[in-house]
N, C-alpha and C positions, 0 to 999 in steps of 0.2 A: 708016280704018285708022289707028292709033294711030302719031303721030310718033314717028321713033328717038329715043331719049333716052340720050345720051352721058354712062357712068359717069365722075365725077370722079377724077382721079388721086390715088392714095393713096401717101404718103410712108412706105416702111417704116422703121417704129423698129429700132435695133439690137437683134438679138435678146438675150432675157434671160440667156444664157449668157455672151455677150461682155460685158455689164457686171459681171455675177459673178466673171467671170474678171480684170477690170480692177480691181474691189474686193480680191479677193483678192491681187493682186499689189500693190497699193496698200498695205495693210494688212502683206504679208510684207516689204517693203520696211523698214518701220518697226519691224519687230519684230526684222530684221537688225542695224539700225543700234543698237537697245538692246541685243542681245545681243554685239555688237563692243564698244561702250562698256565694258558689263560685264566682257568679258572683258580687256579692256586694263587696265582698274581692278584688277581681282581677279587676274590673273594675268600671268605673263610668262616667257619660254622662255630658258635659257641652255644653254651647251655647256661639258661639264667640260674643264679643261685641265690636265694634268697628271696624276701618280700620288699624291697623298698622301691620296686615299679610297679607295683599290684595298685590297681586291677588291670594296667594296661598290659603287663607283661606277670605270668606269673611263674614261680618257682617251677624249674625242670623245663621251660620252653627253649626249643632250639631255635635260633636267628641265624638268619643269612646275613653276613656282613659285607658292605662295600669296604674292601681293605684301604689301609691308610696309605697303600701303594698310590691309588686314584682319587683317593678322599683327603683333601688338603685344608679344607675351608667350611668347618662345622658353622652350622646358622642355628640361630636361636629356633628353638623347637625341635631340633634333630635329636634323636635317641642316638646316643653315641655308646660304645663299649670302651672303657678305658684301664690303663694296667699303670699305678702308681707305685714304685719300687718302694716308697716310704710309707705304705700303707698296704697291711695284708699280703707282704712280699710280693707285691705287684700281680695277684690273682686278679683275673678281670673282673671289673664292676661295670654296670649298666646306670647310666643316666641320662637326663635330659637337659640339654644345653637353655641356659635361660637367660645368658648374655654373652656377648663375645667383646673382644678387645675394644677400650675405651669406653664402654657403656658402664652405668653405673647403677648397682643394685642396692634397693632400700627394702628392708621388709617391717612391715607392721604385723609384729608378733601376737598383738592384742585382738587385734580383728582378723589376722591371717591372712594378709594382703599383700602382694609381693610388686613392689615398682621395679620398672627398668627406665631410666632415664625420665624419671618423675610422672610415668604412664603405668596405671594399672594394669598388671596381666590379666587376659581373661583366659584362664585354665581350666578348661573343661575337663582335662584329661587327668587332674588331680583326685586323689581317694580321699584326700581329708586337707583342711586347711593347712596353711604354713604358721602353726602356733607354737612351734618348738624350736628354741634357739640353741644352739650347740657350741656357743662360745667365739663364733667370729662378731666383730663389732662392725655394725652398720652406721650409714652407708657406705659401700666399698665400691671402688673403679676397678673395672678389670683391666689387669696388666696388659702390656703388648705381649702379643704370641700364645697368651692363653684365655682361656673361657671358665665361665662359671657356670656350675651343674648343680641339680638337684634330683632326687628322686620323685616319682609321682604319689609315693606313698609318705607323706611330710611327716607323719606320725613315728615312723620307727626307719627314717633314710638317713644313714650317715653320708654327707656330701660336702658341699663347697663351704658350707653354713658351719662345719667343724674345721678348726686351724690343722688339724690332724691330715687332711686332705686338702682343704684350701683350694685357691683356683688351680687348674688344670692346664699344664702346659700343652699346647697343641701336638707335640711330638709324643705325648704319652697318650694319644686318641688312637685305638687301634682300627677302630673303623665305625661306620654307619649302620644301623641296625636298618635292613629294609625290609625284611620277610619274616614271618613267623611261619617256619616248614613243618613244625611239629610239637603241638600244644603240650603244656606240664600239667601237672596235677595240683601245683599250689599246696607243697609239704603235704600232699596226700589228701588233703583237705576236700578235695573236689575231683570229681571224674574228667577225664579228658573230654575238653570242648574242641571238637574238630571244626565248628563253624567258626573258631578265632583264627583259624588260618588265614595268613594273608599280609598284607601290606602293614607295616608298623606305623602308626602313626600319634 
């Protein structure tokens, strides 16, 4: 009769699915870090304060900006966020680009019409006509490296019409407003309107 032979003990390797999950989690971690870094470099979120851009933007709106790391060339009509140290301690303000360097801005305050290079702007976005002068002498030609901005709510907006703000150096632009991600209530006067969520125009 053959002697009994004991089978040697085998160490069970980790199942293949466990290794796959660990590799997947490892790769996912790196991808999340890269996405986060790209998001921080490319985008930022700001909250609108005040009514100078009403009714395009409301007080309390959350905006997604394309950061100035990638946004270097503001164009007429862009909605931008600015930080000017000489005004309100550099607090971010939201305005619309009316003209860029080399263009000439003139305003007929009696009729509320804005002209750029002698052409009347078709401003479907404004809340009221531009009848309020804030002290700047017109016409004015935009200096190199600068932009001229105004709020859409012309009756209350403090902007490039005011010598305190004046023309904006492009280096003072924090970014371009791309998307309204969460609606405000406009100084608690209106309920949140989620139909407003979308591209900023």
